C-alpha positions as CSV (number, residue, x, y, z in Angstrom):
1,M,-0.2,-0.1,0.0
2,I,1.4,3.4,-1.1
3,P,1.2,5.8,1.7
4,L,-0.7,9.0,1.2
5,L,1.5,12.0,1.2
6,L,-0.1,15.3,2.4
7,L,1.8,18.3,1.1
8,V,1.1,21.1,3.5
9,M,2.0,24.7,2.1
10,A,3.2,27.0,4.7
11,A,1.0,30.2,4.8
12,E,2.5,33.1,3.5
13,P,3.3,35.5,6.2
14,P,1.3,39.0,6.1
15,P,3.4,42.1,5.0
16,D,5.2,43.5,8.0
17,T,5.3,47.4,9.0
18,Q,8.6,47.9,7.4
19,L,7.3,48.0,4.0
20,F,4.6,50.6,5.5
21,D,7.6,52.4,6.8
22,R,9.4,52.1,3.3
23,A,6.0,53.5,1.8
24,R,5.8,56.4,4.1
25,A,9.6,57.5,3.6
26,N,9.0,57.3,-0.1
27,M,5.9,59.3,0.4
28,V,7.6,61.9,2.6
29,Q,10.5,62.4,0.0
30,I,8.0,62.7,-2.9
31,L,6.2,65.3,-1.1
32,A,9.3,67.2,0.1
33,R,10.6,67.2,-3.5
34,Q,7.5,68.4,-5.4
35,P,7.4,71.8,-6.7
36,N,4.7,74.2,-6.1
37,Y,2.3,73.0,-8.7
38,V,-1.1,73.3,-10.1
39,C,-3.4,70.8,-12.1
40,V,-6.6,70.8,-13.8
41,E,-9.2,69.0,-11.6
42,T,-12.4,67.9,-13.5
43,I,-15.1,66.6,-11.4
44,D,-17.9,64.5,-13.0
45,R,-21.0,64.6,-10.5
46,S,-23.9,62.3,-10.5
47,E,-26.4,61.3,-8.0
48,R,-29.0,58.7,-7.4
49,A,-32.2,58.7,-5.3
50,K,-32.4,55.4,-3.8
51,P,-29.3,52.6,-3.2
52,K,-30.4,50.4,-6.1
53,A,-31.2,53.1,-8.4
54,R,-28.8,54.3,-11.5
55,F,-26.6,57.2,-11.1
56,E,-28.0,60.4,-13.3
57,T,-25.6,62.8,-14.4
58,V,-25.7,66.1,-12.7
59,D,-23.1,68.2,-14.4
60,S,-19.2,68.2,-15.1
61,L,-17.2,70.8,-12.9
62,R,-13.7,72.1,-14.0
63,L,-11.5,73.8,-11.6
64,E,-7.5,74.5,-11.0
65,V,-6.1,73.3,-7.8
66,E,-2.9,74.4,-6.5
67,F,-0.9,72.9,-3.8
68,V,1.6,75.4,-2.2
69,D,3.1,75.2,1.4
70,K,0.9,72.2,2.3
71,H,-2.3,74.1,1.4
72,E,-4.9,73.4,-1.3
73,L,-6.0,76.6,-3.3
74,Y,-8.8,76.7,-6.0
75,A,-9.8,78.9,-8.9
76,W,-11.5,78.8,-12.1
77,P,-9.6,77.6,-15.2
78,G,-7.7,80.5,-16.6
79,S,-7.8,82.7,-13.6
80,K,-5.2,85.3,-13.4
81,K,-4.3,84.2,-9.7
82,F,-5.0,82.0,-7.1
83,D,-5.9,83.3,-3.6
84,E,-7.8,81.8,-0.3
85,T,-11.0,81.1,-2.3
86,N,-13.2,78.5,-0.3
87,I,-14.2,75.9,-3.0
88,L,-17.8,76.2,-1.8
89,D,-17.7,79.7,-3.5
90,L,-17.0,78.1,-6.7
91,V,-19.7,75.3,-7.1
92,P,-23.4,75.5,-7.6
93,E,-25.6,76.0,-4.5
94,G,-26.7,72.4,-2.9
95,S,-23.6,70.8,-4.4
96,S,-21.6,68.1,-2.7
97,I,-17.8,68.5,-3.1
98,G,-14.9,67.5,-1.2
99,T,-11.2,68.6,-0.6
100,G,-8.2,66.6,0.3
101,A,-7.9,64.2,-2.5
102,F,-5.3,66.3,-4.4
103,A,-2.8,66.3,-1.5
104,G,-4.3,66.8,1.7
105,H,-4.9,63.2,2.6
106,A,-1.4,62.3,1.8
107,Q,0.1,64.9,4.0
108,I,-2.0,63.6,6.9
109,L,-1.4,59.9,6.2
110,F,2.3,60.2,5.5
111,H,4.0,63.3,6.7
112,T,2.1,62.9,10.4
113,N,1.5,60.6,12.9
114,A,-2.1,61.0,12.9
115,A,-2.9,57.6,11.5
116,I,-2.9,54.5,13.6
117,V,-1.7,51.7,11.1
118,N,-3.1,47.9,11.9
119,G,-2.1,45.0,10.2
120,G,-1.8,44.0,6.5
121,Y,-2.5,41.3,3.9
122,W,-1.5,40.5,0.2
123,V,-3.6,41.0,-2.7
124,T,-3.1,41.3,-6.3
125,E,-4.7,44.3,-8.3
126,D,-3.9,45.3,-12.0
127,G,-1.6,42.5,-12.1
128,K,0.5,43.8,-9.3
129,R,1.4,42.3,-5.9
130,M,0.4,44.8,-3.2
131,A,0.2,45.0,0.5
132,R,-3.2,46.3,1.9
133,F,-2.8,47.9,5.3
134,L,-5.4,49.3,7.6
135,F,-5.4,52.4,9.3
136,T,-7.6,54.8,11.4
137,V,-7.4,58.4,12.3
138,P,-9.4,59.2,15.5
139,V,-11.2,62.5,15.7
140,S,-8.8,63.8,18.1
141,R,-6.1,63.9,15.3
142,S,-8.3,64.3,12.2
143,R,-8.7,67.4,9.9
144,Y,-11.5,65.8,8.0
145,L,-14.4,68.3,7.9
146,L,-17.8,67.3,6.9
147,M,-20.4,69.8,5.9
148,K,-24.0,70.0,5.9
149,S,-24.1,73.7,5.4
150,R,-21.4,76.6,6.0
151,K,-22.8,76.8,9.4
152,V,-23.4,73.1,9.9
153,A,-20.1,71.5,10.0
154,D,-18.0,68.9,11.9
155,V,-14.5,67.5,12.2
156,V,-14.7,63.6,12.2
157,G,-12.6,60.8,12.5
158,Y,-12.0,58.2,9.5
159,S,-10.6,54.9,8.9
160,G,-9.7,52.8,5.7
161,D,-7.1,51.1,3.5
162,I,-3.7,51.8,2.0
163,W,-2.4,49.9,-1.1
164,I,1.3,49.7,-1.5
165,E,3.2,48.1,-4.5
166,A,5.5,45.4,-3.1
167,D,8.3,45.9,-5.4
168,T,8.4,49.6,-5.5
169,A,6.9,50.5,-2.0
170,R,4.9,53.3,-3.6
171,V,1.4,54.0,-2.6
172,A,-0.9,52.9,-5.3
173,K,-4.3,53.7,-3.7
174,V,-6.0,55.1,-0.5
175,A,-9.6,54.5,0.5
176,L,-11.2,56.1,3.5
177,H,-14.5,56.5,5.1
178,A,-15.8,58.8,7.8
179,V,-16.9,57.1,11.2
180,D,-18.9,58.4,14.1
181,I,-20.7,61.0,12.0
182,P,-22.7,63.3,14.2
183,A,-26.5,63.1,13.4
184,R,-26.9,66.7,12.8
185,L,-25.1,66.5,9.6
186,D,-27.8,64.1,8.2
187,I,-25.1,62.0,6.4
188,Q,-25.3,58.2,6.7
189,S,-22.0,57.5,5.1
190,T,-18.7,58.8,3.0
191,Q,-16.4,56.7,0.9
192,T,-13.3,58.3,-0.7
193,V,-11.0,56.1,-3.1
194,I,-7.7,58.0,-4.5
195,K,-5.8,56.5,-7.0
196,Y,-2.1,57.3,-7.6
197,G,0.2,57.4,-10.7
198,E,3.1,59.1,-12.4
199,T,2.9,62.6,-13.6
200,K,5.2,64.8,-15.4
201,I,5.9,68.4,-14.1
202,G,8.2,70.2,-16.3
203,T,11.2,67.8,-16.8
204,G,10.6,65.9,-13.7
205,S,8.2,62.9,-12.8
206,F,6.3,62.8,-9.7
207,W,3.8,60.4,-7.8
208,L,0.5,62.3,-7.7
209,P,-3.0,61.5,-7.5
210,A,-4.5,60.6,-10.9
211,E,-8.2,60.0,-10.0
212,S,-10.7,60.1,-6.9
213,I,-14.1,59.0,-6.3
214,E,-16.2,60.3,-3.8
215,E,-19.6,59.2,-2.5
216,V,-21.7,60.8,0.2
217,T,-25.0,59.1,1.2
218,T,-27.4,61.4,3.1
219,S,-29.8,60.0,5.9
220,D,-32.6,59.8,3.3
221,A,-30.4,57.5,1.3
222,R,-29.7,59.7,-1.5
223,T,-26.0,59.3,-2.7
224,D,-23.9,62.1,-4.5
225,R,-20.8,60.7,-6.3
226,N,-18.0,62.9,-7.8
227,V,-15.4,61.3,-10.0
228,T,-12.4,63.4,-10.2
229,T,-9.6,63.4,-12.4
230,F,-6.2,65.3,-12.5
231,S,-4.5,66.7,-15.6
232,G,-2.4,69.2,-17.1
233,C,-0.1,69.7,-13.9
234,R,2.5,72.5,-14.2
235,A,4.9,74.2,-11.9
236,F,3.2,76.9,-10.3
237,L,5.6,80.0,-10.4
238,G,3.5,82.7,-8.3
239,E,0.9,85.3,-9.1
240,S,1.2,85.5,-13.0
241,M,-0.5,85.9,-16.0
242,L,-0.1,82.1,-17.0
243,R,-2.9,80.0,-18.0
244,F,-3.0,76.4,-16.6
245,D,-6.0,75.1,-18.5
246,D,-6.0,73.6,-21.8
247,P,-5.1,76.4,-24.2
248,A,-7.2,74.9,-26.9
249,E,-10.5,75.4,-24.6
250,A,-9.5,78.7,-22.8
251,A,-10.7,82.1,-24.2
252,S,-7.7,84.1,-25.3
253,L,-7.3,87.6,-24.0
254,P,-5.1,90.5,-25.9
255,V,-1.9,91.0,-24.4
256,T,-0.6,94.4,-24.2
257,A,2.7,96.2,-23.7
258,E,1.5,98.4,-21.2
259,P,-1.0,98.0,-18.0
260,A,-4.6,98.4,-19.2
261,K,-6.4,101.6,-18.1
262,A,-9.5,100.7,-16.0
263,V,-12.6,102.1,-17.4
264,D,-15.8,103.0,-15.4
265,L,-19.1,101.9,-17.6
266,P,-21.9,104.2,-16.9
267,V,-25.0,102.4,-15.5
268,G,-27.6,102.0,-18.4
269,T,-25.2,101.2,-20.9
270,T,-26.0,98.4,-23.2
271,F,-24.1,96.1,-25.3
272,Q,-24.5,92.7,-27.2
273,I,-22.2,89.8,-26.5
274,E,-21.6,87.2,-29.1
275,F,-20.7,83.5,-28.4
276,G,-17.4,82.8,-30.2
277,A,-17.9,78.9,-30.2
278,E,-20.7,76.4,-29.9
279,V,-21.6,75.6,-26.2
280,D,-23.1,71.9,-25.9
281,S,-24.6,71.0,-22.3
282,R,-23.5,67.4,-22.9
283,K,-19.8,68.4,-23.4
284,I,-19.0,71.2,-21.3
285,H,-17.9,71.6,-17.7
286,V,-18.9,73.9,-15.3
287,G,-16.1,76.3,-14.9
288,D,-15.1,76.4,-18.4
289,P,-14.3,79.6,-20.1
290,V,-16.5,80.6,-23.2
291,P,-14.8,82.4,-26.2
292,A,-16.9,85.7,-26.3
293,A,-16.7,88.9,-27.6
294,L,-18.7,92.3,-28.1
295,A,-21.1,92.2,-31.0
296,S,-21.7,95.9,-30.8
297,D,-19.5,98.9,-29.7
298,I,-19.9,100.2,-26.1
299,K,-20.4,103.9,-26.3
300,H,-20.9,106.8,-24.0
301,N,-21.6,110.4,-25.2
302,G,-20.8,109.3,-28.5
303,Q,-17.5,108.1,-27.8
304,I,-16.5,104.3,-28.5
305,L,-15.2,103.0,-25.2
306,F,-14.9,99.5,-26.4
307,A,-15.1,98.4,-30.0
308,K,-17.2,95.6,-31.4
309,G,-14.9,92.5,-31.5
310,S,-13.5,93.5,-28.1
311,A,-12.7,90.2,-26.0
312,V,-15.0,89.4,-23.2
313,E,-14.5,87.0,-20.2
314,M,-17.4,84.5,-19.8
315,R,-17.7,81.2,-18.2
316,I,-20.3,78.5,-17.2
317,V,-20.9,78.6,-13.6
318,R,-24.0,76.2,-13.6
319,V,-26.0,73.6,-15.6
320,Q,-29.3,72.7,-14.2
321,R,-32.3,70.5,-15.2
322,I,-35.4,71.2,-13.5
323,G,-38.3,69.0,-15.1
324,N,-38.5,69.4,-18.8
325,W,-36.1,72.4,-19.0
326,I,-32.3,72.8,-18.9
327,G,-30.6,76.1,-18.1
328,M,-26.9,77.2,-18.2
329,E,-25.8,80.2,-16.2
330,F,-22.9,82.4,-17.4
331,A,-20.7,84.7,-15.5
332,L,-19.2,87.8,-17.0
333,G,-15.7,89.0,-16.3
334,D,-13.9,91.8,-17.8
335,V,-14.0,93.5,-21.4
336,T,-10.5,94.1,-22.6
337,A,-9.3,96.2,-25.6
338,T,-5.7,97.6,-26.3
339,G,-4.9,99.7,-23.3
340,A,-8.4,99.5,-21.4
341,V,-10.2,96.9,-19.4
342,A,-13.7,97.2,-17.5
343,R,-15.3,94.9,-15.4
344,L,-18.8,93.9,-16.7
345,W,-21.3,94.2,-13.7
346,A,-24.3,93.9,-15.9
347,L,-27.6,91.8,-16.4
348,P,-28.9,90.3,-19.5
349,I,-31.8,92.1,-21.2
350,V,-34.9,89.7,-21.0
351,M,-36.5,89.8,-24.4
352,P,-40.1,88.1,-24.4
353,E,-40.5,88.3,-28.0
354,A,-37.6,86.3,-28.7
355,S,-38.6,83.4,-26.6
356,S,-41.6,82.3,-29.1
357,A,-39.0,81.1,-31.6
358,R,-38.9,77.2,-31.7
359,N,-36.1,75.8,-29.7
360,A,-34.8,79.3,-28.9
361,P,-32.9,79.9,-25.8
362,Q,-35.0,82.0,-23.4
363,I,-33.0,84.6,-21.4
364,Q,-33.3,84.9,-17.6
365,R,-31.8,87.1,-14.7
366,D,-31.6,87.5,-11.0
367,D,-31.6,91.2,-10.4
368,K,-29.6,90.6,-7.2
369,R,-26.8,88.8,-9.0
370,P,-25.0,91.4,-11.5
371,G,-22.6,89.6,-13.7
372,M,-24.8,86.5,-14.2
373,G,-27.4,85.6,-16.8
374,T,-29.1,82.5,-17.5
375,L,-30.3,80.7,-20.9
376,V,-33.0,78.0,-20.7
377,V,-34.6,75.8,-23.0
378,G,-37.2,73.0,-23.0
379,G,-36.0,69.3,-23.3
380,N,-32.9,67.7,-21.5
381,H,-30.1,69.0,-23.8
382,M,-29.1,72.5,-25.1
383,V,-26.8,73.8,-27.9
384,I,-26.0,77.6,-28.0
385,R,-24.6,78.0,-31.5
386,R,-21.7,79.9,-32.4
387,G,-22.7,83.7,-33.2
388,F,-25.4,83.7,-30.9
389,E,-25.9,87.1,-29.7
390,M,-27.1,87.9,-26.0
391,P,-28.2,91.6,-25.0
392,W,-26.8,93.0,-21.6
393,T,-27.0,96.4,-19.6
394,I,-24.7,97.9,-17.0
395,V,-26.3,98.0,-13.5
396,V,-23.4,98.8,-11.1
397,P,-20.5,101.1,-12.3
398,A,-17.5,98.9,-12.8
399,R,-15.5,100.1,-9.8
400,R,-18.0,100.0,-7.0
401,K,-17.7,97.1,-4.8
402,V,-20.9,94.6,-4.9
403,Q,-22.1,93.3,-1.5
């Protein structure tokens, strides 16, 4: 009788903390040697009413995010400078938005001792062998802020997982979720996944976030999902006139050898703005600049202050679907000509007779929001053709501060 041989394979030992320590040292070195930089951040937003429902597209938001001196700053694409603008000021009211995916979470997890790292185990993802470590950040060490509104917010603790490549000891992915969320926030759960990859900045290569997926589920089971991608990263050289968005999509402004003279436009001045490119609600991003120019001269007392064709700053700040209607809201900036510039604190002129045309965009305005105008049309899709003209009137002198 042939004896039965039992082959017992020894279980592979779990990854030890030395791998995590190597990954932390790598990330600290990466963070330390990265220049001040800025990337284009594109956020595709969707929502679902119930857990088993399909996610429906809300809109797509495009911002520029800068990481300088361990802080994330935000601006619209093509803005002339970054400042301490709150991201909530750049998104439509009622939107779910998060920060930290760009660099903030990495600073907390790898550059401080806030995270308590627990045991790990081996996994294979995307054909790579990785160690998956568990971690927690207690609320006493956390900077994770959850907000129901500007006045209702709390710092919460969180926990999650960190994936580390076995051969390179680089962080490949981080997943985290909030714990012990206060009831007053009306948030049932959160989930954020950040994926890392190699990015070129100038002549160097850096290990940066490539994509993040954030989901927030409210107490009534509604879930908001934001899928964020980072692209076009460049070194940030301080306040300058450099443009960091896609040059092909940015509205170009004239460059003058001398500083432009600021011009006050009298209240009641009327003018037409012409769209310089087609705007398709299925293709645009909230935050995108829209090529635009004056379709008529801006005159005062018979004098031409800004001639027809002068460049106008305009961008999309909101896309909203209500019932069988879709609306796109636009914000005006400056009108610029050789040697002169003026801020367009104007409101669109509502023309009821134009709304009777089939599929013609209707003009709407909010008298309390100078510099903003909305076009609406029936259906779930809007296309504004190149050459479309929109009438406006100045309601506030250019230099007066709007409260």
